[in-house]
Each structure stands twice: as structure tokens, then as C-alpha cells.
C-alpha positions as CSV (number, residue, x, y, z in Angstrom):
1,M,0.0,0.0,0.0
2,A,2.9,2.3,0.8
3,G,4.3,1.9,-2.7
4,K,0.9,2.8,-4.2
5,K,0.6,6.0,-2.2
6,R,4.1,7.2,-3.1
7,P,3.2,8.5,-6.6
8,W,0.5,10.7,-5.0
9,I,3.1,12.1,-2.6
10,L,5.4,12.8,-5.5
11,V,2.7,14.6,-7.4
12,T,1.8,16.7,-4.4
13,V,5.5,17.7,-3.8
14,A,5.8,18.6,-7.5
15,A,2.7,20.7,-7.4
16,V,3.9,22.6,-4.4
17,A,7.3,23.1,-6.1
18,V,5.5,24.5,-9.2
19,L,3.3,26.8,-7.2
20,A,6.4,28.1,-5.3
21,A,8.2,28.7,-8.5
22,L,5.2,30.6,-10.0
23,A,4.9,32.7,-6.8
24,A,8.6,33.6,-7.0
25,I,8.2,34.6,-10.7
26,F,4.9,36.3,-10.7
27,G,4.5,37.3,-7.1
28,P,6.6,40.5,-7.4
29,Q,4.8,41.4,-10.6
30,L,1.4,41.1,-8.9
31,Y,2.7,43.0,-5.8
32,A,3.9,45.9,-8.0
33,R,0.6,46.0,-9.9
34,S,-1.4,45.8,-6.7
35,Q,0.3,48.9,-5.3
36,G,-1.4,52.3,-5.9
37,P,0.6,55.0,-7.7
38,A,3.5,56.4,-5.7
39,P,2.7,59.6,-3.7
40,A,3.1,62.7,-5.7
41,P,6.3,64.7,-5.0
42,L,6.1,67.0,-2.0
43,S,4.9,70.4,-3.3
44,V,3.7,73.8,-2.1
45,A,1.0,73.3,-4.7
46,G,-0.7,71.2,-2.0
47,S,-1.0,74.1,0.4
48,S,-4.6,75.3,1.1
49,S,-4.2,78.7,-0.5
50,T,-2.6,77.5,-3.7
51,A,-4.7,74.3,-4.0
52,S,-7.9,76.4,-3.8
53,G,-6.8,78.5,-6.7
54,A,-6.5,81.6,-4.6
55,T,-3.9,84.1,-5.6
56,S,-2.6,87.3,-4.0
57,S,-0.4,90.1,-5.0
58,P,3.3,89.6,-4.4
59,A,4.4,90.7,-1.0
60,A,7.4,93.0,-1.2
61,S,10.2,92.1,1.3
62,D,10.5,94.5,4.1
63,S,12.5,94.8,7.3
64,S,10.0,92.6,9.2
65,D,11.1,89.7,7.1
66,D,14.7,90.1,8.3
67,G,16.0,87.7,10.8
68,T,15.7,84.0,11.5
69,W,12.9,81.7,10.2
70,N,12.5,78.3,11.9
71,V,11.2,75.0,10.4
72,A,7.6,74.5,11.6
73,S,5.5,71.5,12.3
74,A,4.1,69.4,9.4
75,S,7.3,69.8,7.4
76,Q,8.4,66.7,5.5
77,A,11.5,65.3,3.8
78,G,12.5,62.1,2.2
79,Y,13.6,60.3,-0.9
80,R,12.2,59.0,-4.2
81,I,14.0,56.1,-6.0
82,K,13.2,53.3,-8.4
83,E,13.7,49.6,-7.7
84,V,13.3,46.5,-9.8
85,L,11.8,43.6,-7.9
86,N,12.2,40.4,-10.0
87,G,11.5,42.4,-13.1
88,A,8.7,44.5,-11.6
89,D,9.3,48.3,-11.6
90,V,8.4,50.0,-8.3
91,T,8.8,53.6,-7.3
92,V,9.8,53.8,-3.7
93,V,9.0,56.9,-1.6
94,G,10.2,57.3,1.9
95,R,9.3,60.3,4.2
96,T,9.5,61.7,7.7
97,E,8.3,64.7,9.6
98,R,11.4,64.7,11.8
99,V,12.7,67.8,10.1
100,T,14.4,70.7,11.9
101,G,16.5,73.8,10.9
102,S,16.3,77.5,10.2
103,A,16.9,80.1,7.5
104,T,18.2,83.7,7.8
105,V,16.8,86.6,5.7
106,S,18.4,90.0,5.1
107,G,16.6,92.4,2.9
108,T,15.9,90.5,-0.4
109,Q,18.4,87.8,0.2
110,L,18.4,84.4,1.9
111,T,21.8,84.6,3.5
112,A,21.9,81.2,5.4
113,A,19.9,78.0,5.7
114,K,20.4,74.6,7.3
115,I,17.9,71.8,7.2
116,D,18.4,68.6,9.2
117,V,16.5,65.3,8.6
118,E,16.4,62.4,11.0
119,V,17.4,59.5,8.8
120,A,16.2,56.6,11.0
121,S,12.6,57.9,11.0
122,I,12.3,57.9,7.2
123,A,9.6,55.3,6.4
124,T,8.2,53.6,3.2
125,D,5.4,51.1,2.9
126,S,7.8,48.2,3.9
127,G,9.3,47.8,7.3
128,N,11.9,45.3,5.9
129,R,13.0,47.8,3.3
130,D,13.2,50.5,5.9
131,N,15.4,48.4,8.2
132,Y,17.8,47.6,5.4
133,F,17.8,51.3,4.3
134,R,18.6,52.5,7.8
135,G,21.2,49.9,8.7
136,N,22.9,48.7,5.6
137,V,22.5,51.7,3.2
138,M,22.5,54.9,5.4
139,K,24.2,53.5,8.5
140,A,21.9,55.7,10.6
141,D,23.4,54.6,13.9
142,T,26.6,56.2,12.9
143,F,25.2,59.0,10.7
144,P,21.8,59.8,12.1
145,T,21.2,63.1,10.3
146,A,21.1,64.1,6.6
147,T,21.8,67.8,6.2
148,F,21.4,70.5,3.5
149,T,23.4,73.7,4.0
150,L,23.0,76.8,1.8
151,G,26.3,77.5,0.0
152,S,26.0,81.2,-0.7
153,P,23.3,84.0,-0.5
154,V,20.5,83.9,-3.0
155,S,18.0,86.6,-4.0
156,I,14.4,86.0,-2.9
157,P,11.6,87.0,-5.3
158,A,8.6,88.9,-4.0
159,L,6.3,86.2,-2.6
160,S,2.6,85.4,-2.8
161,S,0.4,82.3,-2.9
162,A,1.6,81.7,-6.4
163,P,4.7,79.5,-6.3
164,A,8.0,81.4,-7.2
165,A,10.9,79.4,-8.6
166,V,14.2,79.7,-6.9
167,E,17.4,77.7,-7.6
168,V,20.0,77.4,-4.8
169,K,23.3,75.8,-4.4
170,G,24.6,74.2,-1.3
171,T,26.0,71.1,0.4
172,L,24.2,67.9,1.0
173,E,25.5,65.5,3.6
174,L,24.4,61.8,3.4
175,A,25.9,58.8,5.2
176,G,28.8,61.0,6.3
177,Q,29.7,62.2,2.8
178,K,29.3,65.8,1.7
179,R,28.7,66.9,-1.9
180,D,27.9,70.1,-3.7
181,V,24.3,70.0,-5.0
182,T,21.7,72.2,-6.6
183,A,18.2,72.4,-5.1
184,K,15.2,73.5,-7.3
185,L,12.7,75.2,-5.1
186,Q,9.1,76.5,-5.2
187,V,8.3,79.2,-2.6
188,V,5.0,80.6,-1.4
189,R,3.8,82.9,1.3
190,D,0.6,82.0,3.2
191,G,-0.1,84.8,5.6
192,A,2.8,84.9,8.1
193,Q,4.2,81.6,7.0
194,V,6.5,80.8,4.1
195,S,6.6,77.3,2.6
196,V,9.3,75.9,0.4
197,S,9.2,72.6,-1.6
198,G,11.9,71.2,-3.7
199,T,14.0,68.4,-5.0
200,I,17.7,67.6,-5.2
201,D,18.8,65.0,-7.8
202,L,21.5,62.7,-6.6
203,V,23.7,59.7,-7.5
204,L,24.1,57.3,-4.7
205,A,27.7,56.4,-5.6
206,D,28.6,60.1,-5.2
207,F,28.0,59.7,-1.5
208,G,29.8,56.4,-1.2
209,I,26.4,54.6,-1.1
210,T,26.2,51.3,-3.0
211,A,22.8,50.8,-4.5
212,P,21.4,47.6,-3.1
213,D,21.4,44.6,-5.4
214,L,20.1,41.5,-3.7
215,G,19.4,39.5,-6.8
216,F,15.6,39.5,-6.4
217,V,15.6,43.3,-5.9
218,K,17.8,45.9,-7.5
219,V,17.8,49.6,-6.6
220,E,18.7,52.3,-9.2
221,N,21.8,54.3,-8.6
222,T,20.0,57.6,-9.1
223,G,17.2,59.2,-7.2
224,S,16.1,62.4,-5.5
225,V,15.7,64.0,-2.2
226,E,12.4,65.8,-1.8
227,F,11.1,68.1,0.9
228,L,8.3,70.5,1.9
229,V,9.4,72.9,4.6
230,H,7.2,75.4,6.4
231,L,8.9,78.4,8.0
232,D,7.8,80.6,10.8
233,K,9.5,83.9,11.8
234,A,11.3,83.5,15.1
């Protein structure tokens, strides 16, 4: 009787093996397709005044703007990068609200700015990915903060609820490495608050970061830092 049952056991084992192989091949594809679209880039266009279509006349800079502006609550920063999971393309977005810093204004110029982001708090939709990112990629225990520092003063346009484009140069520090970068900003004023969104394109290798390649998942070597910072006058 045992000999007669053995073929059924073999068939069952073979079926399980086939199902496992199909899951390995098509599972990532189904996962990628099941995900909603990646969140839109952080933008001042999502602020209440701009989103409602309201506009106002540009506010000329005056002496009341001079001084220090501090990062306020609800500010966000993070990254956007593409990965290939067994042939399935996925856009990965990680964000955190653990953002601090300040900016200094004098007349019509931004004379100084420094923004710090707590790396270990950046989260995506996957805890496993986040743990690998924090430990193996960013070494957050050793380098807990990512920092952007303004390189030189830049002129500030008259601000209103309509986004104004500003390009600034500075230094970005990631995983203990500093590199010169250019940030493309959009700036609006909403009452007493100024909000700034922007992106910084980056190449991971420039910061000594090896793009993860674990066989079943491969991360692109290029990506971007994105942020939405609200500033209140000190």
C-alpha cells in the first residue's frame, strides 16, 4: 500500500514546487501591480491657498522679514527612487516629519539656511525595506542626520500664494559624505508663514552609497531628495 501511495506524494510535492516557482516569478509582478501609484512629489501646490486656486499680489520684502525663520510642524522630507523587484518596476518613496532647521533673511536675500532630517525615521510602505535602508545603506546609527546647508546667499523674489521658482546651491551630507548640490525650489507665502518645496537630484555612488542589489531586488543608482518645509518667523 505504501508503494501505491508514493506517486501521489510525489505529485503533491511537484505541485507545491511548481506553485512556489510561480509565486517567485509572478508574485513580485502582482505585488507591483497591486500597489497604488507612488505619492506625488512634495509640493507647495498642495497648500490650502494654492490648491484652492486663490492668488494674491506679491508681498514685497521689508525689514519685518529680516532675521531667523525656523522650520515649523508638518514639514516633511524624504527620498524617491526606483527599484526593480524580480522584473517589476516599483517607485519607492520614503518620508519623515522629523525635520528641523532654520533660514536667515536679510533684505531681499536668503543669507543662510540649514535643514536637518532624522534618517532613522524615514519610512516607506515596507518595514523590511526601511530596516535595510537605515542599517545597511545609510548607517543611521553612525550618521543619524542628513543635512542640507546653503552654500551662498541667494536673491528672494517677491512672494505670494503663487509659487515662485528659486534655484539654490549648497552642500548635501548623506551617510557621512558631503557633496555640492543644486536644489530646485518653489516658494510661497501663506499669511505669516513661508513654505518651500523642492528636489535635489542625486547619484548614490557620489555619496559612497552602494545601490542595493540583492538579486531579487535591485535599486537604481540615481534618485532624488524631496522636501516640503514650512517656516515661521522667530
